[in-house]
N, C-alpha and C positions, 0 to 999 in steps of 0.2 A: 137425820143429820142436818147439815146447814147448807144453804145455797152459797155458791161462790161469790166473791165480791164484785165480780164484773158481770153478774147476771147469768153466769155459767154454773152449772151444777154437775154432780157426779153422774147423773143419769146419762147426760150427753156423752161423756167420755166412755162410760161402760157400754153404751149402745153402739158407738162408733168403732171402738177398739177391736181389732181382730187378733191381736197377739196373745200368746198364752200367758204372758207375764201380767196381764191385766186381770183383776179380780172379777169374777163373773157376778153379775147382778141379776137376781131372779125376780124381784118385785119391788115396788115402792108405793108410797102413798102418804096420806096425812092422818095423824091420830085424831081422836075425838078432842084432844086438847089443843089441836092445831099445829103439832110438831111434825115436820117432815121426817120420814123414816124410809129406809130401804133394806132389803134382805139380800145378803151376799152369801157366797158359797162359804162353807165351813172349812178353815185351813187347819191342818195338823202340822205343828212345827213351832217355830219362834222367830222373833224378829232379830235382826243382826245386832241391835243394841244389847239384848239380853244374851244372845249367843256368845258374844265376846266377853261380856261381864262374867258369865258363868264358866266359860271354857278357855278364855285367853285368846291372844291373837291368832289369826288363821294363817295357814301356809300360803305363800304367794300364788301358787297354782289355783288354790280355791278361791282366793281374792279375785284373781283374773276371771275365773269361770263365772262368778257371781256378777262381776262388773259387766261382763259380756251380756248376761241376761238383762241387767238393768238398762244398759245402753240400747238394746233392741226395743224395750218398752218405751223409753224416753224418745228415741229417734222417731218412732211412729207418731207419738203424741206431738212432738215438735213439727213434724211434717204437716200436721193439721192445725198448726199455729197454737197449740196448747202448751202452757207452761205449768208445771206442777207447783213450784214455789216453796215446797217444803220437803225436799229430798234430805233425809237424814236416816241413821241406822234404824230407828224405831219405825220408820215407814217402809222399810224393805224387809220382807218376810220370807224366810226360807222354809219350805215345807215338803211333805211327802204327798205326792199326787199320783194315785194309783201305784204303778210299780216304780215310779221315778222318785228319786230323792234329790235334795238340793235345788228344787224348783223355786225360783225367785218370783214373788209377787210384789208389785208396787202398791202400797196402800194409801189411803186418805187423799183423795183427789178433791177434797172439799174446798181447797183454796186455789184451784186451777183457774187461770185467766186464759182469755182467748187471744192473747198475743197483741192486744191493743194497749193503749196508755192506761195503766191501772192506777188511778189516783189514790186509792187507799193504801197502796204500798209505799208508805212514807213514814218518816219519824215525826210524829205529831207532838203536840205539847204534852200529850199523855204518854209519850214514847210508845205508841202503838204501831207495831210493824207486823207484817205477815211473814212467817218464817220462824226458825229456831236459832237463837244466838250461836250455838255450837257449829252450825252448818250454813249460816246465811251468807250469800254472796256480798262482796263489797258494794255493788251497785244498789242492791236492796237495802243493805244496812245504812247507805247514805241517802236513801229516800228517792232513788230513781223511779220514775213511773213507767218506763218503757222496757220492762224486763223481757228478755227473750230466753230461749232454750239454754243459753250459756249460764244463766243463773242456776239452772238445774244441774249442769255439768259441774259447777263449782261445788254444789252440795254433794254430788257424786264423788268428787275428790276428797271431800271431808269424810265420806263414808269409807272410801278406800284406805284413807289414813288411819281411821279407827280400826278397820279390820286387820291392818298390817301391824299396828302398834298397841292397840288397846288404849290409846289415848286420843283425846280431842286435839284438833290442830293448835288451838290456843287455850291456855289456861288463863282465867281471869277471875277476880273476886265478884263480879257482877255481870249481868247481862249486857249492860251498856258498855262496860269496859271491854267485853269480848267483841262487841260490834266495832269498836274503835280499832281493835287489833286486826280484825278482818279487813278493815279499810286501809290501815296504815302499815302494819307490821308484816314483814316477810316470814313465812313459815319455815321452821327447821325441817330439813329433809327427814323423812321417816326413819331411814337407817341410822341417822345420827341421834334422833330422839330416843329411839328404843334400843340402840346398840345391836341391831339385828342385821343379818345378811339378807338383803332384799335385792332381787334382780334389777340391774340398772335400768332396763327398759320399762319395767313396771313402775319403778319409782319416778322415772322421768314422766311417764304418762300422768301419774297422780299429781306431780308438781305442776305440769301444764294445766291441769284442771283448776289448780289453785292460783293461777295468775291473777293479779289484781285487775288488770284491764281485760275485759271480756273479749276484745278483739284478739288477744293473745291466747285464748283458750280454744281447744278443739270443739267442734260440735259433737253431739252424742254420736252421730254416724262416723265422724272422723276418729273419735275415740274408740268406737267399735272396730274400725279398720286397724287402728294401732294395736289393739289387744289381739286381734287375730293374726297380725303380722308377727307378734312376739311368740305366739304359739304356746304361751305358758299355760293357758287354760286347758290344753290338751292333756297335761299331766294329771289333771284332776278328773279322772274318768268315773264311771259308775261304780267300779270296784272300790276305789278310794272313798267315794261318797257314801257308799253303803256301809263300809267299815266304820266310818265316823258315826253315822247314825245308830248302828248297832251298839257301839261303845257308849255313846252319850245319851241317846234317846231310844232305848230298846223297847220301851212301852209303845211307841209310835210304830216301830217296825213289826210288832206282832200282827198276824193276819187278822 
């Protein structure tokens, strides 16, 4: 894989992270061709992008339960001054791990920065940015070099929006047009966008994550506290999770 742009690479995160939502790294090295590689645990499941594309929006309780796990992972990374910079549905993987299902793993730490001014996170003449247009924070889209964990929280808000509605926060004909919308345009509330009945406290937390000004967003730890206070995640228990996996991914549930 690749080294991070600030001289940080995925080995550092995998070696320091103690939370179960981090992907386990078994080995790494350099191939004969000079390419860096690493060996990670094999995951059985699918990413959130594909899960919603194939099976539709998720129940709010499941959304809350998955966001709780993502928050735990990000809060620990942010406490070490590490910023993922590319939180999106395709980088959050739900899997079966032993007897547990709906275990969330955060993938692709290849663009992690160490919390310093990251000069290559900018809109250059070639429009090169780090992140994904569908889920990029306004400050990253506008070329800010001092990204912190609240950029990841914005991405997590976009993931929550996707899980609840099956739609991205902003539709646009091009990546650049989408960046401009993230910078300038207020998002439509998920319940209005999809015409769904979404618990008000969960919707409010997602909208707080999508605040244009990062000072108005919660940290990952504050978001975790808000999700726990809502208690919505408690309705998505092991029985509910196993029923979903048996219905939709029976081949993975086989012994």
